[in-house]
C-alpha positions as CSV (number, residue, x, y, z in Angstrom):
1,M,-0.2,-0.2,-0.1
2,P,1.4,3.4,-0.9
3,H,2.5,5.6,1.9
4,T,0.8,8.8,3.1
5,R,2.9,11.9,3.1
6,R,3.0,11.9,6.9
7,Q,4.4,8.4,6.7
8,L,7.2,9.3,4.1
9,I,8.5,12.2,6.0
10,R,8.2,10.1,9.5
11,T,10.0,7.7,8.0
12,G,12.8,9.6,6.4
13,L,13.3,10.9,9.7
14,Q,13.8,7.8,11.0
15,A,16.4,6.8,8.5
16,T,18.2,9.8,9.3
17,L,18.6,8.9,12.9
18,L,19.5,5.2,12.1
19,G,21.9,5.4,9.4
20,T,24.7,3.4,9.6
21,G,27.6,5.6,7.9
22,A,28.7,6.4,4.5
23,V,30.9,3.8,2.9
24,I,32.8,5.1,-0.2
25,L,34.6,2.5,-2.5
26,S,37.6,3.8,-4.1
27,P,38.4,3.4,-7.6
28,G,39.6,-0.3,-7.9
29,A,38.3,-1.4,-4.3
30,R,35.4,-4.2,-5.0
31,A,32.1,-4.6,-4.1
32,Q,30.8,-7.4,-2.3
33,A,28.8,-9.1,-4.3
34,A,29.4,-9.0,-8.3
35,V,25.5,-7.3,-8.4
36,V,24.9,-4.5,-6.1
37,T,20.8,-3.7,-5.7
38,A,19.2,-1.0,-4.2
39,D,16.1,0.9,-4.5
40,L,17.4,3.7,-6.4
41,V,21.0,3.8,-8.2
42,V,21.9,7.5,-8.6
43,Y,24.7,8.1,-11.2
44,G,26.8,10.9,-10.5
45,A,28.7,11.8,-6.9
46,T,27.7,15.4,-7.8
47,P,25.6,17.5,-5.3
48,G,22.4,16.7,-7.4
49,G,23.2,13.1,-7.0
50,L,24.2,13.1,-3.2
51,A,20.9,14.8,-2.4
52,A,18.9,12.3,-4.5
53,A,20.6,9.7,-2.8
54,I,20.6,11.0,0.8
55,Q,16.6,12.3,0.6
56,F,15.9,8.7,-0.9
57,R,17.6,7.1,2.1
58,R,15.8,9.5,4.2
59,S,12.4,8.6,3.1
60,G,13.0,4.9,4.4
61,G,14.8,3.5,1.2
62,S,17.8,2.2,-0.3
63,A,20.2,4.0,-2.5
64,V,23.7,3.6,-3.7
65,V,25.6,6.2,-5.8
66,V,27.9,5.4,-8.6
67,D,30.3,7.9,-10.0
68,A,32.8,7.3,-13.1
69,G,35.7,10.0,-11.3
70,N,37.5,9.8,-8.0
71,H,35.8,12.8,-6.6
72,V,32.8,13.0,-4.2
73,G,30.7,16.4,-4.5
74,G,31.2,17.7,-7.9
75,M,32.2,21.2,-8.1
76,T,30.7,22.4,-4.5
77,T,33.9,20.4,-3.3
78,A,35.9,20.9,-6.1
79,G,37.0,25.0,-6.1
80,L,33.5,26.6,-6.6
81,G,33.0,28.0,-3.2
82,A,31.7,31.0,-4.0
83,T,28.2,29.6,-4.9
84,D,26.2,31.1,-8.0
85,T,22.9,31.5,-5.6
86,G,20.6,34.0,-7.8
87,N,17.8,34.7,-5.3
88,T,18.7,33.0,-2.0
89,A,15.0,32.9,-1.1
90,A,14.9,30.3,-4.3
91,I,16.6,27.8,-2.3
92,G,14.8,25.2,0.2
93,G,14.6,21.9,1.3
94,L,17.9,19.9,1.5
95,S,20.1,22.5,-0.6
96,H,19.3,24.8,1.5
97,E,20.3,22.6,5.0
98,F,23.3,22.0,2.8
99,Y,24.2,26.0,3.2
100,R,23.1,26.0,6.7
101,R,25.6,23.2,7.9
102,V,28.0,25.0,6.4
103,Y,27.3,27.9,8.3
104,G,27.4,25.6,11.3
105,K,30.7,24.1,10.2
106,Y,32.3,27.6,10.4
107,N,30.6,28.8,13.5
108,G,30.5,25.4,15.6
109,T,26.6,26.0,16.2
110,P,23.9,23.4,15.9
111,V,22.2,23.7,12.9
112,T,18.5,23.9,12.8
113,A,15.5,24.9,10.7
114,S,16.1,28.6,11.6
115,S,19.9,28.5,11.1
116,P,21.5,31.2,9.0
117,A,22.8,29.7,5.6
118,R,26.6,30.6,4.3
119,F,26.8,30.4,0.6
120,T,30.6,31.1,0.0
121,F,33.2,28.0,1.7
122,E,36.4,26.5,1.5
123,P,36.4,23.0,-0.5
124,H,37.4,21.0,2.6
125,V,34.2,22.6,4.5
126,A,31.8,22.0,1.5
127,A,33.3,18.2,1.6
128,A,32.8,17.8,5.5
129,V,29.2,18.4,5.2
130,F,28.7,16.2,2.6
131,T,30.4,13.6,4.2
132,D,28.1,14.3,7.5
133,L,24.8,14.5,5.5
134,L,26.0,10.7,3.5
135,A,27.1,9.4,7.0
136,E,23.8,10.2,8.6
137,A,22.2,8.3,6.0
138,G,24.2,5.6,5.1
139,V,24.3,6.3,1.6
140,T,27.5,4.1,-0.2
141,V,28.8,6.2,-2.7
142,H,31.2,3.8,-5.4
143,L,34.0,6.2,-7.3
144,G,35.7,5.0,-10.4
145,R,33.1,3.1,-11.9
146,R,32.8,4.7,-15.7
147,L,29.6,3.5,-16.8
148,A,29.7,0.6,-19.8
149,T,26.5,-0.4,-20.7
150,V,22.6,0.0,-20.0
151,T,20.1,-3.0,-20.0
152,K,16.6,-2.3,-20.4
153,A,13.7,-4.3,-20.2
154,G,10.7,-2.3,-22.9
155,N,10.9,1.1,-21.7
156,R,12.4,0.6,-18.0
157,I,15.9,0.4,-17.1
158,T,16.7,-3.1,-15.3
159,E,20.5,-2.8,-14.4
160,L,23.7,-0.8,-15.7
161,S,27.1,-2.0,-15.9
162,T,30.7,-0.1,-15.1
163,E,33.9,-0.7,-16.7
164,D,35.5,-3.0,-14.4
165,G,32.0,-5.6,-14.5
166,Q,30.2,-4.4,-11.5
167,V,26.8,-4.3,-12.0
168,Y,23.9,-2.1,-10.5
169,R,20.3,-3.2,-10.4
170,G,17.2,-1.1,-8.8
171,L,13.6,-0.5,-9.3
172,M,14.5,3.7,-10.1
173,Y,17.6,5.5,-11.6
174,V,18.8,9.0,-11.4
175,D,21.1,10.4,-14.0
176,A,22.8,13.1,-12.1
177,S,26.2,13.2,-14.0
178,Y,27.3,16.3,-15.6
179,E,27.7,14.5,-18.9
180,G,24.0,12.8,-18.8
181,D,25.9,9.6,-19.9
182,L,23.0,7.4,-18.4
183,L,20.5,9.2,-20.2
184,A,22.5,8.5,-23.3
185,K,22.6,5.1,-22.8
186,A,19.0,4.5,-22.2
187,G,17.9,5.9,-25.4
188,V,16.7,9.1,-23.9
189,A,16.6,11.9,-26.6
190,S,19.5,14.3,-26.0
191,T,20.8,17.6,-27.8
192,V,24.1,19.4,-27.9
193,G,24.9,22.8,-28.3
194,R,22.9,26.1,-28.7
195,E,19.8,26.5,-30.7
196,G,18.9,29.2,-32.8
197,N,16.6,31.7,-31.5
198,A,13.8,30.7,-33.7
199,T,13.5,27.2,-32.4
200,Y,11.8,28.1,-29.3
201,G,11.2,31.6,-30.2
202,E,13.6,33.5,-28.0
203,S,15.9,36.2,-28.2
204,I,19.6,35.3,-26.5
205,N,20.1,31.5,-27.9
206,G,22.8,30.5,-30.5
207,V,25.8,32.7,-31.8
208,Q,26.1,35.7,-29.7
209,L,28.7,38.5,-30.2
210,R,28.7,40.9,-27.1
211,D,31.0,43.1,-25.1
212,K,31.2,40.9,-21.7
213,H,34.8,38.8,-21.3
214,Q,35.9,40.7,-24.7
215,F,38.7,42.2,-25.7
216,T,38.8,45.7,-25.1
217,K,41.8,46.4,-27.4
218,P,42.5,45.6,-30.8
219,V,44.7,42.6,-30.8
220,D,46.2,41.0,-34.2
221,P,45.3,37.5,-34.7
222,Y,47.6,36.3,-36.9
223,V,51.0,34.9,-37.0
224,T,52.8,37.4,-38.9
225,P,50.6,40.6,-38.0
226,G,48.4,41.8,-40.8
227,N,49.1,39.0,-42.8
228,P,45.9,36.6,-43.1
229,A,48.2,34.0,-45.0
230,S,50.9,33.3,-42.4
231,G,47.9,31.7,-40.2
232,L,46.3,31.9,-37.0
233,L,47.9,32.4,-33.6
234,P,46.4,29.8,-31.2
235,G,43.5,29.5,-29.7
236,V,41.9,31.3,-32.2
237,S,39.1,29.7,-34.7
238,A,39.4,29.9,-38.7
239,A,35.4,29.9,-38.4
240,A,33.5,32.7,-40.0
241,L,31.2,34.7,-37.4
242,A,27.5,33.6,-38.2
243,P,24.8,35.9,-37.9
244,N,23.4,36.6,-34.1
245,G,20.7,34.1,-33.1
246,T,22.2,31.1,-35.1
247,A,22.0,27.5,-34.1
248,D,25.0,25.8,-33.9
249,G,26.6,23.0,-31.9
250,R,28.9,25.0,-29.8
251,I,29.2,24.9,-26.0
252,Q,30.4,27.4,-23.4
253,A,34.0,26.9,-22.2
254,Y,35.0,24.8,-19.2
255,N,37.6,26.0,-16.7
256,F,38.9,24.7,-13.1
257,R,37.9,26.7,-10.1
258,M,41.2,27.8,-8.4
259,C,41.6,27.7,-4.9
260,L,44.0,30.5,-4.2
261,T,46.0,31.9,-1.7
262,G,48.4,35.2,-0.6
263,A,49.4,33.6,2.6
264,A,53.3,32.8,2.9
265,G,52.6,29.1,2.8
266,R,50.9,29.4,-0.8
267,V,52.0,26.9,-3.3
268,P,53.8,28.6,-6.1
269,F,51.8,27.8,-9.7
270,P,53.6,24.8,-11.4
271,R,54.8,24.7,-14.4
272,P,53.0,21.8,-16.2
273,A,54.3,18.8,-18.4
274,G,54.2,20.4,-22.1
275,Y,54.2,23.9,-21.4
276,D,54.0,26.1,-24.7
277,A,54.5,29.5,-24.1
278,G,53.2,30.0,-27.7
279,R,49.7,29.0,-27.1
280,Y,49.7,32.7,-24.5
281,A,50.9,34.6,-27.9
282,L,47.3,36.0,-28.1
283,L,47.7,37.4,-24.7
284,L,51.2,38.7,-25.3
285,R,49.9,40.5,-27.5
286,Y,47.0,42.0,-25.8
287,I,49.2,42.8,-22.6
288,E,51.8,44.8,-25.2
289,A,48.4,46.7,-26.6
290,G,48.3,47.6,-22.8
291,Y,45.7,45.6,-21.2
292,T,47.2,45.2,-17.6
293,G,44.2,42.7,-16.5
294,P,42.5,41.3,-14.9
295,F,43.1,37.7,-15.8
296,F,41.4,35.9,-13.1
297,N,39.2,36.7,-10.4
298,A,39.7,36.4,-6.8
299,V,36.4,36.0,-4.7
300,S,36.9,35.3,-0.9
301,V,35.3,32.2,0.4
302,G,37.0,32.4,4.0
303,G,40.4,31.3,5.4
304,G,42.6,33.6,3.1
305,K,41.1,31.5,0.3
306,T,39.4,32.3,-3.0
307,D,37.1,30.6,-6.0
308,S,39.2,31.8,-8.7
309,N,37.4,32.0,-11.8
310,N,37.2,33.3,-15.6
311,D,37.9,36.9,-15.6
312,G,38.5,38.8,-19.1
313,A,38.9,38.1,-23.0
314,F,41.8,35.8,-22.1
315,S,41.9,34.0,-18.8
316,T,41.5,30.8,-17.4
317,D,38.6,29.5,-19.8
318,D,40.1,27.4,-22.2
319,I,37.4,28.7,-25.0
320,G,37.1,26.2,-28.2
321,M,38.8,23.4,-26.7
322,N,35.8,21.5,-25.1
323,A,33.9,21.0,-28.1
324,A,34.3,17.2,-28.4
325,Y,33.6,16.8,-24.7
326,P,30.1,16.1,-24.1
327,T,29.9,12.8,-26.3
328,A,33.6,11.7,-26.4
329,S,34.4,8.2,-24.5
330,F,36.0,8.4,-21.5
331,A,39.7,8.1,-22.9
332,A,38.9,11.1,-24.9
333,R,37.6,12.8,-22.2
334,D,40.9,12.5,-20.6
335,T,42.6,13.9,-23.1
336,I,40.5,16.8,-23.1
337,V,41.0,17.4,-19.2
338,A,44.6,17.1,-19.5
339,E,44.5,19.6,-22.3
340,H,42.4,21.8,-20.2
341,R,44.9,21.2,-16.9
342,T,47.8,21.9,-19.0
343,Y,46.3,25.2,-20.5
344,Q,45.5,26.6,-17.6
345,Q,48.5,25.7,-15.4
346,G,50.6,27.3,-18.2
347,L,48.5,30.3,-18.2
348,M,49.4,30.9,-14.4
349,W,52.9,29.9,-14.9
350,F,53.6,32.1,-18.1
351,L,51.7,35.4,-16.0
352,S,54.0,35.1,-13.2
353,N,57.2,34.1,-14.4
354,D,57.5,34.9,-18.5
355,T,60.1,37.9,-18.6
356,R,58.1,39.4,-21.6
357,V,55.2,40.1,-19.0
358,P,55.7,43.3,-17.4
359,A,57.0,43.1,-14.0
360,A,53.9,44.5,-12.2
361,I,51.7,41.8,-13.7
362,R,54.4,39.2,-13.3
363,S,54.6,39.6,-9.1
364,A,50.8,40.3,-9.0
365,T,50.2,36.9,-10.6
366,A,52.9,35.3,-8.3
367,A,51.4,36.7,-5.3
368,W,48.8,34.7,-5.1
369,G,49.1,30.5,-5.0
370,L,47.7,27.0,-4.2
371,A,45.8,26.8,-1.2
372,P,48.1,24.2,0.4
373,D,45.8,22.2,2.5
374,E,43.3,22.0,-0.2
375,F,43.1,19.4,-2.7
376,T,46.2,17.4,-1.2
377,A,45.5,14.5,-3.4
378,T,46.0,16.3,-6.9
379,G,48.8,18.5,-6.1
380,N,46.7,21.0,-4.7
381,W,45.0,21.6,-8.2
382,P,41.1,21.4,-8.4
383,P,40.2,17.4,-9.0
384,M,37.3,18.4,-11.5
385,L,37.0,20.3,-15.0
386,Y,34.3,22.7,-14.6
387,V,31.9,20.9,-17.3
388,R,29.5,23.7,-16.9
389,E,27.2,22.3,-19.9
390,A,27.2,19.3,-22.1
391,R,24.3,17.0,-23.2
392,R,20.8,18.5,-22.3
393,M,17.8,16.0,-22.3
394,V,15.0,16.8,-24.7
395,S,11.8,15.8,-23.0
396,A,8.0,16.6,-22.8
397,Y,8.7,20.3,-21.4
398,V,11.6,21.8,-22.7
399,M,12.7,25.0,-20.2
400,T,13.2,27.8,-22.3
401,E,14.2,31.7,-22.0
402,H,10.5,32.6,-21.5
403,N,10.7,30.6,-17.8
404,C,13.4,32.2,-17.2
405,R,12.1,35.7,-17.7
406,G,8.6,35.1,-16.1
407,A,6.8,35.2,-19.4
408,T,5.9,31.6,-19.1
409,T,4.9,29.4,-15.8
410,V,4.3,26.3,-14.9
411,A,1.7,23.8,-13.1
412,D,4.2,21.1,-12.0
413,S,6.7,23.1,-10.3
414,V,9.5,20.9,-8.3
415,G,11.8,23.7,-7.8
416,L,12.6,27.6,-8.1
417,A,15.8,29.0,-10.4
418,S,16.9,32.3,-10.1
419,Y,20.6,32.7,-11.6
420,T,21.6,34.8,-14.7
421,M,20.9,33.4,-17.9
422,D,24.5,32.9,-18.2
423,S,26.8,31.6,-20.9
424,H,30.6,31.8,-21.0
425,N,32.1,32.0,-24.5
426,C,32.0,29.5,-27.1
427,Q,34.6,30.4,-29.5
428,R,37.3,32.9,-30.3
429,L,37.5,33.9,-33.9
430,V,38.5,36.9,-36.1
431,V,36.2,39.6,-37.0
432,G,37.3,42.7,-38.7
433,G,40.5,41.9,-38.6
434,V,40.9,41.2,-34.9
435,A,40.3,38.5,-32.3
436,R,37.0,38.5,-30.7
437,N,35.2,36.1,-28.2
438,E,31.7,34.8,-29.1
439,G,29.2,33.5,-26.9
440,D,29.3,35.1,-23.6
441,V,25.7,36.2,-22.2
442,Q,24.9,37.7,-19.1
443,V,21.3,38.7,-18.7
444,G,19.6,39.1,-15.6
445,V,15.9,37.0,-14.9
446,P,13.4,39.4,-13.0
447,G,12.9,36.9,-10.0
448,P,12.8,33.3,-9.2
449,Y,10.6,31.1,-12.1
450,Q,9.6,27.5,-11.6
451,V,11.2,24.2,-13.0
452,S,8.9,22.0,-14.3
453,Y,8.9,18.4,-13.4
454,R,8.3,17.3,-17.2
455,S,11.9,19.1,-17.4
456,I,13.1,16.3,-15.1
457,V,11.6,13.3,-16.8
458,P,12.0,11.6,-20.2
459,L,9.7,10.6,-22.5
460,E,7.6,7.8,-21.0
461,A,8.2,5.7,-24.1
462,Q,11.6,6.4,-23.7
463,C,12.3,5.6,-20.4
464,A,9.8,4.7,-17.4
465,N,12.1,4.6,-14.6
466,L,14.6,7.5,-14.7
467,L,14.8,10.9,-13.9
468,V,17.5,13.4,-14.6
469,P,18.0,16.6,-12.7
470,V,21.2,17.7,-13.8
471,C,21.0,17.3,-17.4
472,L,17.7,18.5,-17.5
473,S,15.2,19.4,-20.9
474,A,16.5,23.1,-21.0
475,S,17.6,25.1,-24.3
476,H,21.1,26.1,-24.2
477,I,20.3,29.9,-22.7
478,A,17.7,28.5,-20.3
479,Y,20.2,25.9,-18.8
480,G,22.6,28.7,-18.4
481,S,20.5,29.8,-15.8
482,I,19.1,27.0,-14.1
483,R,23.1,25.0,-14.1
484,M,24.0,26.3,-10.8
485,E,24.9,23.7,-7.8
486,P,22.5,24.7,-5.3
487,V,19.5,24.4,-8.1
488,F,21.0,20.7,-9.1
489,M,20.1,20.0,-5.4
490,V,17.2,21.2,-5.5
491,L,16.0,19.0,-8.4
492,G,18.0,16.2,-6.7
493,Q,15.8,16.5,-3.7
494,S,12.7,16.3,-5.9
495,A,13.7,13.7,-8.0
496,A,14.3,11.4,-5.1
497,V,11.1,12.2,-3.8
498,A,9.1,11.5,-7.1
499,A,11.2,8.2,-7.3
500,R,9.6,7.3,-3.8
501,L,6.0,8.1,-5.1
502,A,6.5,6.0,-8.1
503,I,8.1,2.9,-6.4
504,T,5.2,3.0,-3.6
505,G,2.5,3.5,-6.6
506,A,3.4,1.1,-8.8
507,V,3.7,3.7,-11.5
508,P,5.9,5.2,-14.3
509,V,7.8,8.3,-13.2
510,Q,6.1,10.5,-15.7
511,Q,2.1,9.1,-14.0
512,V,3.3,10.5,-10.3
513,N,0.6,12.6,-8.8
514,V,2.2,16.1,-9.5
515,T,-0.1,17.5,-6.7
516,T,1.0,14.8,-3.7
517,L,4.6,14.9,-4.8
518,Q,4.4,19.0,-4.7
519,G,2.8,18.3,-1.1
520,L,5.9,16.5,0.1
521,L,7.9,18.7,-1.4
522,R,6.5,21.5,0.8
523,D,6.4,19.7,3.7
524,L,10.5,19.2,3.4
525,G,10.8,22.8,3.0
526,Q,11.2,22.5,-0.7
527,R,10.7,26.0,-2.4
528,I,8.4,25.3,-5.5
529,D,5.5,28.3,-5.5
530,I,6.6,32.1,-6.7
531,S,3.3,33.9,-6.2
532,G,4.5,34.3,-2.4
533,N,7.7,35.2,-2.4
534,S,9.3,36.6,0.2
535,E,12.4,37.8,-1.1
536,I,13.0,40.1,-4.5
537,V,16.7,40.5,-5.7
538,I,17.3,43.3,-8.8
539,D,20.9,42.8,-9.9
540,S,22.5,45.8,-11.7
541,R,22.3,43.4,-14.7
542,S,18.9,42.1,-14.4
543,G,17.2,42.2,-17.8
544,S,14.4,44.3,-16.0
545,G,13.8,46.8,-13.1
546,V,16.8,48.8,-13.8
547,T,17.6,51.9,-14.9
548,R,20.4,53.9,-15.5
549,A,21.4,57.3,-16.3
550,G,24.8,58.6,-17.3
551,T,27.6,56.2,-17.8
552,W,28.6,53.0,-15.6
553,L,31.0,50.6,-16.0
554,S,31.5,47.0,-15.6
555,S,33.6,45.5,-12.9
556,T,34.7,42.7,-11.4
557,S,38.3,43.7,-9.6
558,I,36.6,43.8,-6.1
559,G,35.5,40.4,-4.6
560,G,32.1,40.3,-2.9
561,Y,29.5,41.1,-5.5
562,Y,26.3,39.5,-6.4
563,G,26.0,38.1,-10.1
564,S,28.4,38.2,-12.5
565,D,29.5,41.8,-11.6
566,Y,29.2,45.4,-10.2
567,E,28.9,48.9,-11.7
568,H,30.9,52.1,-10.9
569,D,30.7,55.6,-11.8
570,G,34.3,55.8,-12.7
571,N,34.2,58.6,-10.1
572,T,33.5,60.7,-13.2
573,A,30.0,63.0,-14.3
574,K,28.9,63.5,-10.5
575,G,25.0,64.0,-10.9
576,V,24.7,63.0,-14.3
577,N,25.4,59.3,-13.4
578,R,22.7,57.6,-11.2
579,L,21.2,54.0,-11.1
580,R,17.7,52.9,-9.9
581,Y,16.1,49.8,-9.0
582,T,12.1,49.2,-9.2
583,P,10.7,45.9,-7.8
584,A,7.6,44.4,-8.9
585,L,6.3,43.8,-5.3
586,P,4.0,40.9,-5.2
587,A,2.1,42.4,-2.5
588,A,1.4,45.7,-0.5
589,G,2.9,46.0,3.0
590,A,6.2,46.2,4.7
591,W,8.9,45.6,3.0
592,T,13.2,46.0,4.3
593,V,15.1,47.4,1.6
594,Q,18.9,46.4,1.6
595,L,21.8,47.5,-0.8
596,R,24.5,45.7,-1.7
597,W,28.1,47.3,-2.8
598,T,31.9,46.2,-2.7
599,A,34.0,48.0,-0.6
600,H,37.4,49.6,-0.9
601,A,39.5,53.0,0.2
602,N,38.6,54.2,-3.4
603,R,34.8,54.2,-2.7
604,A,32.5,56.9,-1.5
605,S,31.6,57.5,1.6
606,N,28.9,59.7,1.1
607,V,26.5,57.9,-1.6
608,P,22.9,59.4,-1.6
609,V,20.3,56.9,-1.9
610,D,16.7,58.0,-2.4
611,V,13.9,55.2,-1.5
612,V,10.4,55.6,-2.8
613,H,7.6,54.0,-0.9
614,G,4.4,54.4,0.0
615,G,4.8,57.1,2.5
616,G,6.9,59.2,0.2
617,L,10.6,59.5,-0.3
618,S,13.3,58.4,2.4
619,T,17.4,59.9,1.7
620,L,19.6,58.3,3.2
621,S,23.5,58.2,2.6
622,V,25.3,55.2,2.9
623,D,29.4,54.5,3.2
624,Q,30.7,52.5,0.5
625,R,34.3,52.1,1.6
626,A,33.0,49.6,4.4
627,S,30.4,46.7,5.0
628,G,31.5,45.3,1.1
629,G,30.0,42.1,0.0
630,Q,26.8,42.0,2.4
631,W,23.4,43.4,2.3
632,V,23.1,46.7,3.7
633,P,19.6,47.6,5.6
634,L,18.2,50.7,4.6
635,G,15.2,50.3,6.6
636,T,11.7,49.4,6.4
637,F,9.1,50.8,4.4
638,Q,5.6,50.5,3.6
639,F,4.9,49.9,-0.4
640,T,2.1,49.0,-2.4
641,A,1.8,46.4,-4.8
642,G,3.6,46.6,-8.3
643,S,6.4,49.0,-9.3
644,A,5.2,52.1,-7.4
645,G,8.4,51.8,-5.5
646,S,12.0,52.0,-6.1
647,V,15.7,52.8,-4.9
648,L,18.1,55.4,-6.6
649,I,21.7,55.6,-6.1
650,R,23.0,59.1,-7.1
651,T,26.6,60.6,-7.3
652,E,26.3,64.3,-6.5
653,Q,29.1,65.5,-4.3
654,T,30.2,61.8,-3.6
655,D,34.4,61.6,-2.7
656,G,35.2,58.6,-4.5
657,Y,33.7,55.7,-6.7
658,V,30.2,55.0,-6.3
659,I,29.1,51.2,-6.8
660,A,25.5,50.1,-8.1
661,D,25.8,46.1,-7.5
662,A,22.1,44.9,-6.3
663,A,18.9,45.8,-4.3
664,R,17.0,43.4,-2.0
665,F,13.5,43.6,-0.9
666,V,12.3,41.6,1.9
667,R,8.9,40.9,3.2
668,A,9.0,41.9,6.5
């Protein structure tokens, strides 16, 4: 007999309390039996996969996690410590519990449902949190198991086997890999690359030649400057630029998220085997043209360490070198990963050691090094390449730009996403005789939006017992917003609850009662509704809700910003430059207004801010030399529903750079 909602949750609490501890089988270690059986088989030890297994164990079922690699926790424990959160109010359930536990690790406090969350962290802290969660739930993780075959009976998976001969059998399966290998071997439809705008009526899909992470100075791309016949410098494609919005098979670039430190014990950047200074000839020309950086960013995550990501036209993204990765063999992927490692390690070596690089740049780069207490098993280098995008399932519902912009809503929501529609560059080519990057898109969303249950399950005819919370059904540009680790955990938990319902109801995952599923998710603290939003965040790069006068410049020089960057007034045109945030508030009442900026000694200490609210106009002054990288409350005000209220940042008579990063409105 199927369990009721309350019975399922009670069983889950008992399973948590009675967990026998996590078992992690390292590569080469054998399972106790030739066939491992569990109610749920999860392929992929990513945050989404771990969340699925933990939730399933909490609900009383058995679960095993199988991963092709040697690493537990995906990118969350592999250097991505500056979490791409979007609107934190959209993060609920087990995902939010993870970030509350991070806070507890740093503060040594018991974790409760009302504990604060912390979204920036050192890799080893994230690993410790996952270790606790896995142990409490009693989840077994098998590492180094590369998927070989999938066996089906009709439209149901019966077992999967790995290259070492191990067999895994379950009632339900979750593909939580970053690559979508299980769904592909199960015969589920998928796609790779960018759709054209016309496919789903979008506006920012396909080829996109834009101004972010773009060359700011003209750089000749030819081996002999001015001579196309001499050939192109390394990293520059000979492909012709297609019109904006055109479909192609390209994907956004990958890199390693480095955990750096400036402490005395830092590990100097290694000179990789196979280092070739010629790979950075284009970068050298860029520097000789006057570019001084940044060459990577350094977002603080605690402990004097960073999450360092791509920043600028020529940075840690190995643009265009990942094209074959999504559908490649494991051996071919190993080669691609090694190529990316050599490129990025070589880049850091080049910037800190090559005597052709100006001394100021060399010394600034060498002031950083690898954190000596992170990733000790891999020479302090991140253990995973950041696979931002690979296969994407094509199911009965494809998430698109229309969902991200809030123009389309769904009735079968199983989670919320809220991050900027974000694609890194896909290729570097020649446009007008100079090097240009193509593919970078950074367009904000107006608020949290719903992710459809149909987008995480295949067509029933293709597979009736598989859920896909990571390589879900979405267009390239929509996936760029959804593809964030907190969302993967949200969808992984939702997939596990759906799998439990499918087992207890003896139905395909496509026929799970969505109303029952949503009720269970709400009871578990999952946030699936947008009508009752208690928090609205407007980033300066949001597609709506932002108006500006004068000239505002993008920067990522100082860490702690919200979203992809922050803007500043250039410390000029005082009184002319101004920027206004206008929220679309869902309900009248008291809302607390908060502002965010990045702090530095060159900031203005007297920035005037006008809050327009139901009671009139309140003018305040904020000091942007302090309180950077946090939400600073301006006060609580009464607002009417809709877009009557606003926050205006002015620059009149300010004594330094004025920063516009983001504004937040929290229901009081």
